[in-house]
C-alpha positions as CSV (number, residue, x, y, z in Angstrom):
1,X,-20.7,76.0,89.0
2,X,-23.8,77.8,87.6
3,X,-24.0,80.6,85.1
4,X,-26.9,82.0,87.1
5,X,-26.3,83.8,90.4
6,X,-28.7,83.9,93.4
7,X,-30.2,87.2,92.0
8,X,-31.1,85.6,88.7
9,X,-28.5,87.5,86.8
10,X,-26.8,85.7,84.0
11,X,-23.0,85.8,84.1
12,X,-21.4,86.8,80.8
13,X,-17.9,86.6,79.4
14,X,-16.2,88.8,77.0
15,X,-13.3,88.1,74.7
16,X,-11.2,89.8,72.1
17,X,-10.3,88.3,68.7
18,X,-8.2,89.6,65.8
19,X,-9.8,89.6,62.4
20,X,-8.1,89.6,59.1
21,X,-9.5,92.2,56.6
22,X,-11.4,89.3,54.9
23,X,-12.9,88.3,58.3
24,X,-13.9,92.0,58.9
25,X,-15.7,92.1,55.6
26,X,-17.4,88.8,56.3
27,X,-18.5,90.1,59.7
28,X,-19.8,93.3,58.2
29,X,-21.9,91.2,55.7
30,X,-23.2,89.1,58.6
31,X,-24.2,92.3,60.5
32,X,-26.1,93.5,57.5
33,X,-27.8,90.1,57.0
34,X,-28.9,89.8,60.6
35,X,-29.5,93.5,61.2
36,X,-27.5,93.3,64.4
37,X,-24.3,94.8,65.8
38,X,-21.0,92.8,65.7
39,X,-21.4,91.1,69.1
40,X,-25.0,90.2,68.4
41,X,-24.2,88.9,64.9
42,X,-21.4,86.7,66.3
43,X,-23.6,85.3,69.0
44,X,-26.4,84.6,66.5
45,X,-24.0,82.9,64.1
46,X,-22.6,80.6,66.8
47,X,-26.1,79.6,68.0
48,X,-27.2,79.0,64.4
49,X,-24.3,76.8,63.6
50,X,-24.8,74.7,66.7
51,X,-28.6,74.4,65.9
52,X,-27.8,73.2,62.4
53,X,-25.3,70.7,63.8
54,X,-27.9,69.3,66.2
55,X,-30.6,69.0,63.4
56,X,-28.5,66.7,61.2
57,X,-29.6,63.1,61.2
58,X,-32.2,60.9,59.6
59,X,-34.6,63.8,59.4
60,X,-33.6,67.2,58.2
61,X,-34.7,70.7,57.7
62,X,-34.8,72.7,54.4
63,X,-34.0,76.3,55.1
64,X,-33.9,78.9,52.3
65,X,-30.5,80.6,52.2
66,X,-30.0,84.2,52.8
67,X,-33.0,85.0,55.0
68,X,-32.7,86.4,58.5
69,X,-35.7,84.5,59.9
70,X,-36.1,81.7,57.4
71,X,-39.0,79.3,57.6
72,X,-38.1,75.7,58.2
73,X,-39.6,72.7,56.4
74,X,-39.2,69.3,57.9
75,X,-38.0,66.7,55.3
76,X,-37.3,63.0,55.6
77,X,-33.9,61.9,54.2
78,X,-33.9,58.5,52.5
79,X,-31.0,56.7,50.8
80,X,-31.9,55.7,47.2
81,X,-30.4,52.8,45.2
82,X,-27.7,53.8,42.8
83,X,-30.0,52.9,39.8
84,X,-33.0,55.0,40.9
């Protein structure tokens, strides 16, 4: 089953969630940070978390916190001896 129909339209899904007052405040902060509406901010946060998960490994990325479009710097992660 494909998410794209014969007319090249992407099928979308909607859902409803209940947010605690704390979650609502966090979502409002996220919207301010991204400069997006609530659905756009949720979509971006989901994509960002999944992208971060995929980037973990022997090599990593340094990303400054709190920036909407942060630059990425490739870094190599090496385990050091306890005494170093």
